[in-house]
N, C-alpha and C positions, 0 to 999 in steps of 0.2 A: 504495500501500500504506499502510495507516495504522499508526501507531505505537503499539503498546500500552502503557498507562499502568502504572508501577509497582502490584502489589497490585492490581490491577484487579479481580480476584475478589471483593475485598472488597467492592465498591459494588453498590448494588442493581442487579438486572437489568436494568431499565429505563433503566439510564445507560450500559451497555456498547456501544461501537461493535461492527460487525459481525464484525472480526476477533478482537475478545476475545470476544464471544459464543463464535463457532466454537471458538477455544481452552480455552473452558471444557470443553468435553467431555471426560471421563475417557478416554474410548477402552473400555469395559466391552462396550460392543456390546448390553446389555441390552435397549435401546429399540426393538433390531430383531427381538426374540424375537417371535413370532405370540401375540397377547392372544384370549382368549375372554371374551364380557361373558354373565353370566348374565339371560337375558331377563326373568326376574322380577323378582331383587335389584338387578341393575346392577352387581353383583359383577365386577372386573375380575380375571381368573386369567391368569398366564401357562404359555407351554408351553416346552418346550427347542427348539423347532422353530423356527429361523431364517429371516428373511427372505431369499429366493433372490439377494438382492445383498449379503447379509454375507459378508466373507471370514473362514473359521470360525479362521483362525491370527493376521490381525492385528487382528479385532474392529473392523474398517471397513467402510464401504460402498465396493462395489466399482466403483460408479456414482453416487459423492455428488452430482454438479452435474446429472444427468439422473434422481435417483431417482425424483422425483414425478411423471415423465411415463412410467418404467417400471413402476412399482408402484402399483397402485390401493391408495388408503387410506395410504399413507406420509405420514405428520405432519410439517408444517413447523413444527419449535419454534420458538417466538418468547416474548418477555416477555408478549404481548398473551394468550396462551392458558393460561400457566403456572397460574393457578388449578385449570383443568380437568386439564390434563397432571399435575398434582402425583398427581392419584389414581391414574393408572396407570404413572407412573414408579417404577422399583426406590428403595428407599430410600436406596441408595447415592449416586445418580446427582446430580451435581454441580451441575446445574439445578436439581433440588428441594432440593436442601440449601442453597441459596444463595435459592431462592425462600420457603423456609422460616426464613431468617434463621440458618443454621447454618455453621459453617465447615467447609474442605474436610477431608477426611481426611489424615493423612501420606502415605498412597501416591499420593495424587494427584499427576500430573506438574508441576503449578504450584507444589506444594509442596516436593517432593523434586527435580525436575530430571530425573526418568527415567519416561519413557512406557511401560518394561516393568514399573515397580513394579506397576500395577493388577494385572498378569497374575501376577505373584510373590505377590502378597496374595491371591489366590484371589478377585478382587473382579470378573473379566471371565468372558465365558463361552467363552474357550479350551479347547478340549477335551472341551466339555460339551454340544454342540448336535448337530442334525441339519438339513442345510439340507430346506427345505419341499418340494422335489422328490420325496425320498423319503419323505413320508408323505403319505398319501391325507387331504384334509380329513375324512372321516368318523372318521380315526382319531386328530384332534389332541386329544382328550379324554384320551386314553391318554397322553398326553405332557405332561399339566399339572404344574409344580413349584409347590413351596410357596414356595421364595424365589429368585428369579433370580439 
Protein backbone atom coordinates (compact mmCIF):
# COMPACT_ATOMS: atom_id res chain seq x y z
CA UNK A 1 0.00 0.00 0.00
CA UNK A 2 1.40 3.36 -1.05
CA UNK A 3 1.43 6.27 1.33
CA UNK A 4 -0.44 9.30 0.04
CA UNK A 5 1.39 12.58 0.06
CA UNK A 6 0.07 15.61 1.95
CA UNK A 7 -2.20 17.73 -0.27
CA UNK A 8 -1.56 15.41 -3.22
CA UNK A 9 -4.80 16.65 -4.81
CA UNK A 10 -3.07 19.92 -5.64
CA UNK A 11 -0.50 18.16 -7.84
CA UNK A 12 -0.95 17.72 -11.60
CA UNK A 13 -2.97 14.57 -12.29
CA UNK A 14 -0.10 12.92 -14.15
CA UNK A 15 1.99 13.03 -10.94
CA UNK A 16 -0.51 11.12 -8.79
CA UNK A 17 0.14 7.57 -7.69
CA UNK A 18 -2.58 4.96 -8.16
CA UNK A 19 -3.87 5.25 -4.59
CA UNK A 20 -3.90 9.05 -4.79
CA UNK A 21 -5.74 8.91 -8.12
CA UNK A 22 -8.45 6.69 -6.65
CA UNK A 23 -8.75 8.84 -3.53
CA UNK A 24 -9.42 11.91 -5.68
CA UNK A 25 -12.88 10.60 -6.60
CA UNK A 26 -15.52 12.65 -4.80
CA UNK A 27 -18.04 9.80 -4.71
CA UNK A 28 -20.82 11.66 -6.49
CA UNK A 29 -21.71 8.80 -8.87
CA UNK A 30 -22.32 11.17 -11.78
CA UNK A 31 -19.77 9.50 -14.04
CA UNK A 32 -21.89 6.32 -13.81
CA UNK A 33 -24.95 7.93 -15.34
CA UNK A 34 -25.80 6.71 -18.81
CA UNK A 35 -24.89 9.30 -21.40
CA UNK A 36 -26.31 9.85 -24.87
CA UNK A 37 -24.29 11.30 -27.72
CA UNK A 38 -25.99 13.28 -30.48
CA UNK A 39 -24.86 11.63 -33.72
CA UNK A 40 -24.90 14.94 -35.64
CA UNK A 41 -23.36 17.35 -33.12
CA UNK A 42 -21.38 15.03 -30.86
CA UNK A 43 -23.01 16.69 -27.84
CA UNK A 44 -23.01 14.49 -24.73
CA UNK A 45 -26.16 14.52 -22.64
CA UNK A 46 -26.48 12.87 -19.24
CA UNK A 47 -29.55 10.91 -18.18
CA UNK A 48 -30.76 10.18 -14.68
CA UNK A 49 -30.40 6.49 -15.49
CA UNK A 50 -27.47 4.86 -13.71
CA UNK A 51 -25.25 1.95 -14.64
CA UNK A 52 -26.54 -1.32 -13.25
CA UNK A 53 -23.54 -1.56 -10.93
CA UNK A 54 -24.02 1.84 -9.26
CA UNK A 55 -25.31 1.63 -5.70
CA UNK A 56 -27.86 4.44 -5.48
CA UNK A 57 -27.32 4.93 -1.75
CA UNK A 58 -23.53 4.95 -1.54
CA UNK A 59 -23.02 6.34 -5.08
CA UNK A 60 -20.20 3.82 -5.51
CA UNK A 61 -19.73 0.96 -7.93
CA UNK A 62 -21.08 -2.33 -6.62
CA UNK A 63 -18.23 -4.25 -8.27
CA UNK A 64 -15.49 -1.73 -8.91
CA UNK A 65 -12.71 -4.27 -9.41
CA UNK A 66 -14.55 -6.13 -12.19
CA UNK A 67 -16.59 -3.28 -13.66
CA UNK A 68 -14.79 -3.26 -17.01
CA UNK A 69 -15.52 -6.95 -17.49
CA UNK A 70 -19.16 -6.65 -16.41
CA UNK A 71 -20.20 -3.42 -18.12
CA UNK A 72 -19.52 -2.89 -21.81
CA UNK A 73 -18.25 0.62 -22.36
CA UNK A 74 -17.22 1.31 -18.77
CA UNK A 75 -14.39 3.82 -19.02
CA UNK A 76 -11.11 3.42 -17.17
CA UNK A 77 -10.45 7.03 -16.23
CA UNK A 78 -6.77 7.99 -16.25
CA UNK A 79 -4.64 11.10 -16.75
CA UNK A 80 -3.97 9.92 -20.33
CA UNK A 81 -7.61 10.33 -21.40
CA UNK A 82 -8.52 13.45 -19.43
CA UNK A 83 -8.56 15.77 -22.46
CA UNK A 84 -11.33 13.65 -23.95
CA UNK A 85 -13.05 12.72 -20.68
CA UNK A 86 -13.33 16.33 -19.49
CA UNK A 87 -15.95 16.84 -22.21
CA UNK A 88 -18.39 14.45 -20.55
CA UNK A 89 -17.39 14.50 -16.89
CA UNK A 90 -19.65 16.74 -14.80
CA UNK A 91 -18.36 20.26 -14.09
CA UNK A 92 -18.15 19.43 -10.36
CA UNK A 93 -16.04 16.26 -10.86
CA UNK A 94 -12.75 16.36 -8.95
CA UNK A 95 -10.86 14.81 -11.87
CA UNK A 96 -12.20 17.43 -14.26
CA UNK A 97 -11.59 20.29 -11.82
CA UNK A 98 -7.98 19.26 -11.29
CA UNK A 99 -7.45 18.62 -15.01
CA UNK A 100 -8.59 22.20 -15.60
CA UNK A 101 -6.25 23.48 -12.87
CA UNK A 102 -9.08 24.38 -10.50
CA UNK A 103 -9.30 23.71 -6.76
CA UNK A 104 -11.50 21.11 -5.14
CA UNK A 105 -14.75 22.43 -3.60
CA UNK A 106 -15.22 22.80 0.15
CA UNK A 107 -17.55 19.76 0.23
CA UNK A 108 -14.93 17.40 -1.23
CA UNK A 109 -13.92 14.74 1.32
CA UNK A 110 -10.21 15.52 0.89
CA UNK A 111 -10.88 19.13 1.91
CA UNK A 112 -13.48 18.69 4.66
CA UNK A 113 -12.65 15.15 5.83
CA UNK A 114 -16.23 13.90 5.50
CA UNK A 115 -17.20 11.49 2.67
CA UNK A 116 -20.90 12.25 3.31
CA UNK A 117 -20.45 15.97 2.60
CA UNK A 118 -20.87 15.43 -1.16
CA UNK A 119 -24.37 14.08 -0.49
CA UNK A 120 -25.36 16.78 2.00
CA UNK A 121 -24.22 19.43 -0.48
CA UNK A 122 -26.57 17.94 -3.09
CA UNK A 123 -23.64 17.17 -5.41
CA UNK A 124 -24.22 13.42 -5.71
CA UNK A 125 -26.84 11.36 -7.50
CA UNK A 126 -28.17 9.91 -4.24
CA UNK A 127 -31.96 9.76 -4.39
CA UNK A 128 -32.11 11.15 -7.95
CA UNK A 129 -31.45 8.17 -10.22
CA UNK A 130 -33.13 5.21 -11.81
CA UNK A 131 -31.30 1.91 -12.29
CA UNK A 132 -30.80 0.99 -15.94
CA UNK A 133 -32.80 -2.23 -15.62
CA UNK A 134 -35.94 -0.11 -14.99
CA UNK A 135 -35.62 1.95 -18.17
CA UNK A 136 -35.88 0.44 -21.65
CA UNK A 137 -33.16 1.72 -24.00
CA UNK A 138 -35.72 3.37 -26.27
CA UNK A 139 -36.90 5.51 -23.31
CA UNK A 140 -33.47 6.89 -22.32
CA UNK A 141 -34.19 10.17 -24.16
CA UNK A 142 -37.09 10.73 -21.75
CA UNK A 143 -34.64 10.86 -18.85
CA UNK A 144 -32.10 13.43 -20.11
CA UNK A 145 -31.17 15.93 -17.39
CA UNK A 146 -29.66 19.39 -17.72
CA UNK A 147 -27.13 19.23 -14.91
CA UNK A 148 -26.09 15.89 -13.48
